[in-house]
C-alpha positions in Angstrom: 41.3 51.6 -11.6 41.4 52.9 -8.1 43.8 55.8 -7.2 45.1 53.6 -4.5 46.9 51.5 -7.3 48.2 53.0 -10.5 48.9 50.9 -13.6 50.9 52.0 -16.4 51.9 50.1 -19.8 55.1 50.5 -21.4 54.7 48.2 -24.9 54.3 44.8 -23.4 55.4 45.9 -19.9 52.7 46.6 -17.2 53.8 48.5 -14.1 51.6 48.1 -11.0 52.2 50.7 -8.1 50.9 50.6 -4.9 49.9 54.4 -4.3 49.7 54.9 -0.4 53.0 56.5 0.4 51.2 58.0 3.5 50.7 54.5 4.9 53.9 53.2 3.9 51.9 51.5 1.0 50.2 49.0 3.4 47.0 47.7 1.7 43.7 48.3 3.3 40.7 46.5 2.0 40.2 48.7 -0.9 43.9 48.5 -2.1 43.5 44.8 -1.8 40.5 44.8 -4.4 42.5 47.2 -6.7 45.6 45.1 -6.6 43.6 42.4 -7.6 41.8 43.9 -10.3 45.2 45.0 -11.7 46.7 41.6 -11.8 43.4 40.2 -13.2 43.7 42.8 -16.2 47.4 42.0 -16.7 46.6 38.3 -16.5 43.8 38.4 -19.3 45.7 41.0 -21.6 47.4 39.0 -24.3 49.3 41.9 -25.2 51.1 42.3 -21.9 53.8 39.8 -21.0 55.7 41.1 -18.1 54.6 43.1 -15.1 56.6 45.0 -12.4 55.0 45.7 -9.2 56.5 48.6 -6.9 55.4 51.1 -4.3 54.9 54.7 -4.5 57.8 57.1 -2.9 61.4 56.4 -1.8 60.4 54.9 1.7 58.3 51.7 1.3 57.4 48.8 -1.1 54.5 47.8 1.1 54.3 47.5 4.9 51.8 44.7 4.7 48.3 44.7 5.8 46.9 48.0 6.9 46.6 46.9 10.8 45.2 50.3 11.5 42.0 49.4 9.5 42.3 46.0 11.1 42.4 47.3 14.7 39.4 49.5 13.7 37.3 46.9 12.0 38.6 43.7 13.4 38.8 42.4 10.0 41.9 40.9 7.9 40.8 40.8 4.4 42.6 39.4 1.5 41.1 38.8 -2.0 40.6 35.2 -3.4 43.9 35.5 -5.1 45.6 36.3 -2.0 47.5 39.3 -0.6 47.9 42.0 -3.3 45.8 39.8 -5.5 49.0 37.9 -6.3 50.2 35.5 -3.4 47.7 33.1 -3.9 46.9 33.5 -7.5 47.1 30.1 -9.4 48.2 29.8 -12.9 49.7 33.2 -13.7 52.7 31.9 -16.1 53.5 35.6 -17.1 56.6 36.7 -15.1 56.4 39.5 -12.4 59.1 41.5 -11.1 59.2 43.0 -7.7 60.9 46.5 -7.6 61.4 46.8 -3.9 61.9 50.5 -3.4 61.9 50.6 0.5 60.7 48.5 3.4 58.6 45.2 2.6 57.0 44.0 5.8 54.7 41.1 6.4 52.3 40.9 3.3 54.7 43.3 1.5 57.6 40.8 1.7 55.1 37.8 0.8 54.2 39.9 -2.3 57.7 40.2 -3.3 58.4 36.4 -2.7 55.2 35.7 -4.9 57.2 37.5 -7.7 59.7 35.8 -9.9 62.4 38.3 -9.6 63.3 40.4 -6.7 65.3 43.8 -7.3 65.9 45.7 -4.1 66.8 49.3 -3.4 70.1 49.3 -1.5 68.3 50.8 1.6 65.4 48.3 1.1 64.5 46.3 4.4 62.5 42.8 4.7 60.7 41.2 7.5 58.1 38.8 8.3 57.1 40.4 11.7 53.4 38.9 12.3 54.6 37.0 15.4 55.1 40.4 17.1 51.6 41.5 16.4 49.7 38.2 17.4 49.6 37.2 13.8 51.2 34.6 11.3 52.7 35.0 7.8 49.7 33.4 6.2 50.1 34.9 3.0 52.5 32.4 1.7 55.7 33.5 3.6 55.5 30.3 5.8 55.5 28.2 2.8 57.5 30.1 0.3 60.5 31.4 2.4 61.7 28.1 3.4 61.6 26.9 -0.1 63.9 30.0 -1.1 66.4 30.3 1.8 66.0 26.9 3.3 64.3 26.0 6.5 67.0 27.1 9.1 67.4 30.6 7.8 63.7 30.8 7.3 62.9 30.0 10.8 65.2 32.6 11.9 63.2 35.1 10.3 59.8 33.9 11.0 60.0 33.0 14.6 61.8 36.4 15.5 60.2 38.8 13.0 63.6 40.4 12.6 64.6 42.8 9.7 67.0 41.8 7.0 68.8 44.2 4.8 68.7 44.2 1.1 72.3 43.0 1.3 71.5 40.2 3.6 68.5 39.1 1.4 70.7 39.0 -1.6 73.2 36.6 0.6 70.3 34.5 1.6 68.9 34.3 -2.0 65.5 35.9 -2.1 66.8 39.1 -3.7 68.1 38.8 -7.3 69.9 42.2 -7.5 70.5 45.3 -5.3 70.1 48.3 -7.6 72.8 50.9 -7.5 70.6 53.5 -9.0 66.9 53.8 -9.6 65.3 50.4 -8.6 62.6 50.6 -11.1 64.9 51.1 -13.9 67.0 48.1 -12.8 63.6 46.3 -12.7 63.0 47.5 -16.4 66.3 46.1 -17.6 65.3 42.6 -16.1 62.0 43.1 -18.0 63.7 44.1 -21.2 65.9 40.9 -21.2 62.8 38.8 -20.6 61.0 40.4 -23.4 63.7 39.6 -25.8 62.8 36.1 -25.2 59.8 34.0 -26.6 56.8 34.9 -24.3 55.5 31.5 -25.1 58.7 29.8 -23.8 58.9 31.9 -20.8 55.4 31.0 -19.8 56.2 27.3 -20.4 59.2 27.7 -18.2 57.7 29.5 -15.4 54.7 26.8 -15.3 57.4 23.9 -15.3 59.2 25.3 -12.7 56.3 26.1 -10.5 54.9 22.7 -11.0 58.1 21.0 -10.6 58.8 22.2 -7.3 56.1 20.2 -5.7 56.7 17.0 -8.0 59.5 14.4 -7.6 62.1 14.9 -10.2 61.5 11.9 -12.4 57.7 12.7 -12.4 58.4 16.3 -13.2 60.4 15.3 -16.2 57.8 13.2 -17.7 54.8 15.4 -16.7 56.5 18.7 -18.1 55.4 17.7 -21.8 51.7 17.7 -20.9 51.9 21.0 -18.9 49.2 23.4 -20.5 51.8 26.2 -21.1 54.1 23.7 -22.4 51.8 22.3 -25.0 50.8 25.8 -26.0 54.2 26.6 -26.6 54.7 23.8 -29.0 51.7 24.8 -30.9 52.5 28.4 -31.0 53.9 30.6 -34.0 56.5 31.6 -31.7 57.7 27.9 -31.8 58.2 28.1 -35.4 59.3 31.6 -35.4 62.5 31.2 -33.3 64.3 28.6 -35.3 63.5 30.4 -38.7 65.0 33.8 -37.3 68.0 31.8 -35.9 68.7 30.3 -39.3 68.4 33.8 -41.0 70.3 35.6 -38.5 67.5 38.1 -37.9 65.6 39.3 -34.6 62.6 37.0 -34.1 59.3 38.7 -34.1 57.5 37.1 -31.1 53.6 37.0 -31.1 53.0 35.3 -27.7 50.7 32.9 -29.3 
């Protein structure tokens, strides 16, 4: 793994850290490749059930694309799975938590929006400032932000590029929690709560939510029984283990299969 991105594993939890604090954790081409590889490895590892993505240092989660590299080369590169290897990744049913430790700008905010849960430090700030530098939020911001906070609030951010505080982000609904202490520790607490649940059920639930957002309600209710992760849940050892553990009044031993 590149030193531009570090990966640590704590049991079934993977922590992916963007390690370019000197560049506000902006992603250059090499960092994009490293992030994509980190998420590939997480997706493929059956023993890893939840991921946290964060940035090194206290100032920045991710400042988006490395515009200095773009200015020098004229290229704006994203891997096939989108900015940071995540914003365009399809079929990842394992949950991902953003631990936003500072500014999240442009692709950095899009990376956070691509996560399932967003925990922010009190000093964190968010923006999609692409319109101010002759670009557009093409890493999913244009599509995801209106879904999360509504079209009017999203337009207010997208058309102006204005900064939003962690407190306003929480009020708008794209931040789940503002950390009073260390943001990574708070993200770990969310991960632990998820890890208490059946990983098969968690994946089935995430898939059903993701696919249901673009499907009419009646159709989604009918279709969810045939979603791949839902069918895998019904066929899993976890599906048998959960009721057994509940009846025996013991802690379930999840297998994730």
